[in-house]
C-alpha positions as CSV (number, residue, x, y, z in Angstrom):
1,X,80.3,133.5,82.3
2,X,83.6,131.9,81.5
3,X,83.9,131.2,77.8
4,X,87.3,129.6,78.1
5,X,87.3,125.9,77.4
6,X,89.4,125.2,80.5
7,X,87.5,125.0,83.8
8,X,89.1,127.3,86.3
9,X,90.7,125.7,89.3
10,X,88.4,127.8,91.6
11,X,85.6,125.3,90.9
12,X,85.6,122.2,93.1
13,X,85.9,118.8,91.4
14,X,82.3,118.0,92.3
15,X,81.2,121.2,90.5
16,X,83.0,119.9,87.5
17,X,81.2,116.5,87.6
18,X,84.4,114.9,88.9
19,X,83.3,113.5,92.2
20,X,86.1,111.8,94.2
21,X,88.9,113.5,92.2
22,X,91.5,115.9,93.7
23,X,92.6,118.8,91.5
24,X,95.1,121.3,92.8
25,X,93.9,124.9,92.4
26,X,96.9,125.8,90.2
27,X,96.0,123.1,87.6
28,X,93.6,123.3,84.6
29,X,91.2,120.5,83.5
30,X,89.5,121.2,80.1
31,X,85.9,120.3,79.6
32,X,85.2,116.9,78.1
33,X,87.7,114.9,80.1
34,X,86.8,111.7,81.9
35,X,88.7,111.3,85.2
36,X,88.2,108.3,87.5
37,X,87.6,108.5,91.3
38,X,90.6,108.6,93.5
39,X,92.8,110.3,90.9
40,X,95.0,113.2,92.1
41,X,96.2,116.0,89.8
42,X,98.9,118.1,91.4
43,X,100.4,121.6,90.9
44,X,100.6,123.4,87.5
45,X,99.3,120.6,85.4
46,X,97.0,120.8,82.4
47,X,94.6,118.0,81.4
48,X,93.2,118.6,77.9
49,X,89.8,117.8,76.4
50,X,89.0,114.3,75.2
51,X,91.4,112.5,77.4
52,X,90.4,109.5,79.6
53,X,92.1,109.0,83.0
54,X,91.3,105.9,85.0
55,X,90.7,105.6,88.7
56,X,93.4,106.0,91.4
57,X,95.9,107.7,89.1
58,X,98.5,110.2,90.4
59,X,99.4,113.1,88.0
60,X,102.5,114.9,89.3
61,X,103.5,118.6,89.1
62,X,103.8,120.3,85.8
63,X,102.3,117.4,83.7
64,X,100.5,118.0,80.4
65,X,98.0,115.4,79.2
66,X,97.1,116.1,75.6
67,X,93.7,115.5,73.9
68,X,92.6,111.9,73.4
69,X,95.3,110.3,75.6
70,X,94.1,107.3,77.5
71,X,95.5,106.4,81.0
72,X,94.4,103.2,82.6
73,X,93.7,102.6,86.3
74,X,96.5,103.3,88.9
75,X,98.9,105.0,86.5
76,X,101.6,107.2,88.1
77,X,103.0,110.1,86.2
78,X,105.9,111.9,87.9
79,X,106.8,115.6,87.6
80,X,107.5,117.3,84.3
81,X,106.0,114.8,81.8
82,X,104.1,115.6,78.7
83,X,101.8,112.8,77.5
84,X,101.1,113.6,73.9
85,X,98.1,112.7,71.6
86,X,98.6,109.1,70.5
87,X,99.8,107.7,73.8
88,X,97.8,105.0,75.5
89,X,98.8,103.6,78.9
90,X,97.2,100.5,80.3
91,X,96.7,99.9,84.0
92,X,99.6,100.3,86.5
93,X,102.0,102.2,84.2
94,X,104.7,104.3,85.8
95,X,106.2,107.3,84.0
96,X,109.3,108.6,85.7
97,X,110.3,112.3,86.2
98,X,110.9,114.3,83.1
99,X,110.6,111.3,80.7
100,X,109.7,112.2,77.1
101,X,107.2,111.0,74.5
102,X,107.3,112.0,70.9
103,X,104.3,111.7,68.5
104,X,105.9,112.6,65.1
105,X,109.0,111.0,63.6
106,X,110.3,114.0,61.6
107,X,109.0,117.3,63.3
108,X,109.4,120.6,61.6
109,X,108.1,123.9,63.0
110,X,107.0,125.0,59.5
111,X,105.3,121.7,58.6
112,X,102.0,120.6,60.2
113,X,102.1,116.9,60.9
114,X,99.1,116.5,63.1
115,X,97.7,113.9,60.7
116,X,100.9,111.9,61.1
117,X,100.8,111.2,64.9
118,X,102.0,107.7,65.5
119,X,100.4,105.7,68.4
120,X,102.5,104.7,71.4
121,X,101.2,101.9,73.6
122,X,102.4,101.1,77.1
123,X,101.1,97.7,78.2
124,X,100.0,96.9,81.8
125,X,102.7,97.5,84.4
126,X,105.3,99.1,82.1
127,X,107.7,101.4,83.8
128,X,109.7,104.2,82.2
129,X,112.7,105.7,84.2
130,X,113.6,109.3,84.7
131,X,114.6,111.3,81.6
132,X,114.0,108.4,79.2
133,X,112.7,109.1,75.7
134,X,110.1,107.0,74.0
135,X,110.1,107.6,70.2
136,X,106.5,107.3,68.9
137,X,105.0,104.4,67.0
138,X,106.1,101.6,69.4
139,X,104.6,99.3,72.0
140,X,106.2,98.7,75.4
141,X,105.3,95.2,76.6
142,X,103.7,94.3,79.9
143,X,105.9,94.9,83.0
144,X,108.9,96.0,80.9
145,X,111.4,98.4,82.6
146,X,113.0,101.2,80.7
147,X,116.2,102.4,82.5
148,X,116.7,106.1,83.3
149,X,118.0,108.1,80.4
150,X,117.3,105.4,77.8
151,X,116.0,106.1,74.3
152,X,113.5,103.6,73.0
153,X,113.5,103.4,69.2
154,X,111.7,100.0,68.7
155,X,109.0,97.8,70.3
156,X,109.9,96.4,73.7
157,X,109.1,92.8,74.7
158,X,107.0,92.0,77.8
159,X,109.2,91.9,81.0
160,X,112.3,93.2,79.2
161,X,114.9,95.3,80.9
162,X,116.0,98.0,78.5
163,X,118.9,100.5,78.9
164,X,121.1,102.8,76.8
165,X,120.9,104.9,73.7
166,X,119.4,103.4,71.7
167,X,117.8,101.2,74.3
168,X,118.9,97.5,74.2
169,X,117.6,94.6,76.2
170,X,120.0,93.6,79.0
171,X,117.8,91.2,80.9
172,X,114.4,90.4,82.3
173,X,112.4,91.7,85.2
174,X,109.3,90.4,86.9
175,X,106.1,92.3,87.7
176,X,107.7,93.6,90.9
177,X,110.7,95.0,88.9
178,X,113.2,92.4,90.2
179,X,115.9,91.1,87.8
180,X,115.3,87.6,86.6
181,X,117.5,85.0,84.7
182,X,114.9,84.3,82.0
183,X,111.5,85.3,80.7
184,X,110.0,82.2,82.2
185,X,111.3,83.2,85.6
186,X,110.0,86.7,85.2
187,X,106.5,85.5,84.2
188,X,106.3,83.2,87.3
189,X,106.6,85.9,89.8
């Protein structure tokens, strides 16, 4: 009998109670996860206990989803992303390749700060570009677009286009990601 808390990849998803879920054999899914039908978990990923993943999500290669993370329906997580405890993504969120979340403001190896995790909320349709960093404790508004390599250090308005380090708003985008002249135009689309 396996006493490890991770369910070995040699078990099929249906044997794990995860009917309609694809889990690549090289990935680990800990006991106590909720994963919606149609979700795919690709190579070398680790889904930890207590997380909730909605239907039709795509979890790329080498992704870690930490305990108690919540992902809504149809979230897309590209390769090499760690989604840490405290992160909540609503439906249709896109996380680009190698983007980064933090969950503590002032980390130190010798100081445990697990009781200081700050929540990070990504509202419906938010998109984060490749290699961007989202500093914990902030909310990214609906359908905002964070440019590749940007560093988000404050809350982001809905439909905002953010770029740079630190990220600054340079415009507006609609739900399809097209640039718009105003917030009103972005919200019409």
